[in-house]
C-alpha angles and dihedrals in degrees: 000000000000106000102168137015126199124179147099121312111240098172137007130202133167092260106026145023132209112222124189112219113181093329097316118107116219121196107215120189114220139172122255095260093053093044091051092052096051119105122252125280111287096034130103121261139169134204136182107238143206118202117217112203122194132162092262102017143060116188131174120211119196134211132186094219140024089242091060091047092051092051088051090054091051095044093052089053088068115092110254095022113110127177095271093051090047090054089049091054093046090046091054100042107017119223095283093047091049091052091052093047093052095044090051094043088239100158090162089069090053089046090065090072116102112260095018119117127194096263093050092046090052091048091053092052093043096049098041102038092095093045097046095077090058093053092044089050091054093043095107092056095040098054093080105139117234090235124202125285116229110261093230090054099036095048094045131219115324094010115115116207117231111274114264090225090068093048119128114238113264117251112245117241114244113270112258137179116258109279130210106255121247089239092057091049091047092050092047092049091049091051093050094047089049087056089057103262118141114258093240097051092041091052091050092050092048091048092050092048090050092051092050095048113029111197094025117158121232098266092049090047092052094050093048093048091049090053090051091049095047115111111265113234 
């Protein structure tokens, strides 16, 4: 199993990248967010990968963090969600946004992804709602970035990386509002479950608090979630 690739980018496209690893070029399929965040042609890059094996096909799918890769694994366990649709969902929402949408039961947010209809979006939320808290709780540990392999190691002996001067300009990631980090959500969820709240209701409260206050730190997130969980008079 190929779990991570590090090398020099030879070609970039909106949905895939060609990476040279010791003289061998690997085509790695990625979502638009990941593609936009990759460095220019000629520079070193690294991605966590998932290998899809079929009778007549081998495909590599790449992810910028372990959290994103784990969400891909869960998404593709849902009937009707293949690797390409999973990438579309992650490209639209990002791993943290997907976690919030599922915890809140917000299938309409999932529905915004290309190739996802209302029934499929509802199925994703329904089938993953009990698994989302576990991934959110591990978010702090699963956000480890893939990093970038050194060009001299990634390219291998005798293989010269493409000159940086000829590199194509990197595409800029779409502008987005500040988002609550996966680590903050994980810490808040852990605190609430330690207080005795069920994982599912704690995850929903944390997700709602994060949506109301993007960029909130862990203490703020915990206080806001506790207010949401307080009995309504």
